[in-house]
C-alpha positions as CSV (number, residue, x, y, z in Angstrom):
1,M,239.6,216.2,-58.0
2,N,238.8,217.9,-54.8
3,P,240.3,215.8,-51.9
4,I,237.1,216.0,-49.8
5,L,234.9,214.9,-52.6
6,K,237.4,212.1,-53.4
7,N,237.3,210.9,-49.8
8,V,233.4,211.0,-49.7
9,L,233.4,209.0,-52.9
10,A,235.9,206.5,-51.5
11,V,233.7,205.8,-48.5
12,V,230.6,205.5,-50.6
13,A,232.4,203.1,-53.0
14,G,233.7,201.1,-50.0
15,V,230.2,200.8,-48.6
16,I,228.7,199.8,-51.9
17,I,231.3,197.3,-52.8
18,G,231.5,195.9,-49.3
19,S,227.7,195.5,-49.3
20,M,227.9,193.6,-52.6
21,V,230.5,191.2,-51.1
22,N,228.3,190.8,-48.0
23,M,225.2,190.0,-50.0
24,G,227.1,187.7,-52.3
25,I,228.3,185.6,-49.4
26,I,224.9,185.5,-47.8
27,M,223.3,184.5,-51.2
28,I,225.6,181.4,-51.6
29,S,225.6,180.4,-47.9
30,G,222.3,178.4,-48.1
31,S,223.7,176.2,-50.9
32,I,226.8,175.4,-48.8
33,I,225.2,175.1,-45.4
34,P,221.5,174.5,-45.8
35,P,219.2,176.3,-43.4
36,P,217.4,174.3,-40.7
37,E,214.5,172.2,-41.7
38,G,211.1,173.9,-41.5
39,G,212.6,177.4,-41.3
40,D,211.6,180.3,-43.5
41,I,214.7,182.4,-44.0
42,T,213.3,184.4,-47.0
43,T,211.9,187.2,-44.8
44,M,213.1,189.0,-41.7
45,E,210.0,187.8,-39.8
46,G,210.6,184.2,-40.9
47,L,214.3,184.5,-40.1
48,K,213.5,185.8,-36.6
49,S,211.1,183.0,-35.9
50,T,213.6,180.4,-37.2
51,M,216.6,181.7,-35.2
52,H,216.1,179.2,-32.4
53,L,216.6,176.3,-34.9
54,F,220.1,177.6,-35.9
55,E,223.2,175.7,-34.9
56,P,226.6,177.2,-34.7
57,K,227.4,176.1,-38.3
58,H,224.6,178.4,-39.5
59,F,226.4,181.4,-38.2
60,I,229.6,180.8,-40.1
61,F,228.6,182.5,-43.3
62,P,226.8,185.5,-41.7
63,F,230.0,186.2,-39.8
64,L,232.2,185.8,-42.9
65,A,229.8,188.0,-44.9
66,H,230.0,190.7,-42.2
67,A,233.8,190.5,-41.8
68,L,234.8,190.1,-45.5
69,G,232.3,192.7,-46.6
70,T,233.8,195.2,-44.1
71,L,237.3,194.2,-45.0
72,V,236.8,194.6,-48.8
73,G,234.9,197.9,-48.3
74,A,237.5,199.4,-46.1
75,F,240.3,198.3,-48.5
76,V,238.5,200.0,-51.4
77,A,237.9,203.2,-49.4
78,A,241.6,203.3,-48.3
79,K,242.8,202.7,-51.8
80,I,240.6,205.4,-53.4
81,A,240.9,208.0,-50.6
82,A,242.9,211.2,-51.3
83,G,244.1,211.4,-47.7
84,K,243.3,210.2,-44.2
85,K,243.1,206.7,-45.5
86,M,242.8,205.1,-42.1
87,L,239.9,207.3,-41.2
88,M,238.1,206.5,-44.5
89,A,238.6,202.7,-43.9
90,L,237.3,203.0,-40.3
91,L,234.3,205.0,-41.5
92,V,233.3,202.1,-43.7
93,G,233.9,199.8,-40.7
94,L,231.6,202.1,-38.6
95,F,228.9,202.0,-41.2
96,F,228.9,198.2,-41.2
97,L,229.1,198.2,-37.4
98,I,225.9,200.3,-37.2
99,G,224.2,198.1,-39.7
100,G,225.2,194.9,-38.0
101,T,224.1,196.2,-34.6
102,V,220.7,197.2,-36.0
103,N,220.4,193.8,-37.6
104,I,221.3,191.9,-34.4
105,A,218.8,194.1,-32.5
106,M,216.1,193.2,-34.9
107,L,216.9,189.5,-35.3
108,G,218.4,188.5,-32.0
109,G,220.6,185.4,-31.9
110,P,222.9,183.8,-29.5
111,M,225.0,186.0,-27.3
112,W,228.3,184.4,-28.4
113,F,227.5,185.3,-32.0
114,T,226.5,188.8,-31.1
115,A,229.7,189.4,-29.2
116,L,231.9,187.8,-31.9
117,D,230.2,189.7,-34.7
118,I,230.3,193.1,-33.0
119,I,233.8,192.8,-31.6
120,V,235.6,191.2,-34.5
121,A,233.7,191.6,-37.8
122,Y,233.6,195.4,-38.1
123,M,236.2,197.8,-36.7
124,P,239.1,195.3,-36.7
125,M,238.3,194.4,-40.3
126,G,238.1,198.1,-41.2
127,Y,241.6,198.6,-39.7
128,L,242.9,195.5,-41.5
129,G,241.5,196.8,-44.8
130,Y,243.5,200.0,-44.3
131,V,246.7,198.0,-43.4
132,L,246.3,195.9,-46.5
133,A,245.6,198.9,-48.7
134,K,248.6,200.7,-47.3
135,R,251.0,198.1,-48.7
């Protein structure tokens, strides 16, 4: 297979699988840590209007979803890639960073979560995915 095509497919596969991990964690989060009373978290508008009711515990699973989704996606991309494995893993991290930044811009949230999410959950996890895949 053409190495460029294989690298493109590696990044696409990493983004798709990482997104599945992300959504899986988000889907189970409400059954482990229930959302605040009286809040509608089924829509973006409802989530935005409910954000002020969130306690720090409500941000655990979103952070884990972002970090683990990126980690798994980067790992997959680095494993599949024909070459430049670190670049492919970091491209997955960049994709999730852009998505996370847009999400935070739309929803808002506390500054501590925004900083933690943007600084730790994306590019460092992309690099860690590469390191784990290299072994």
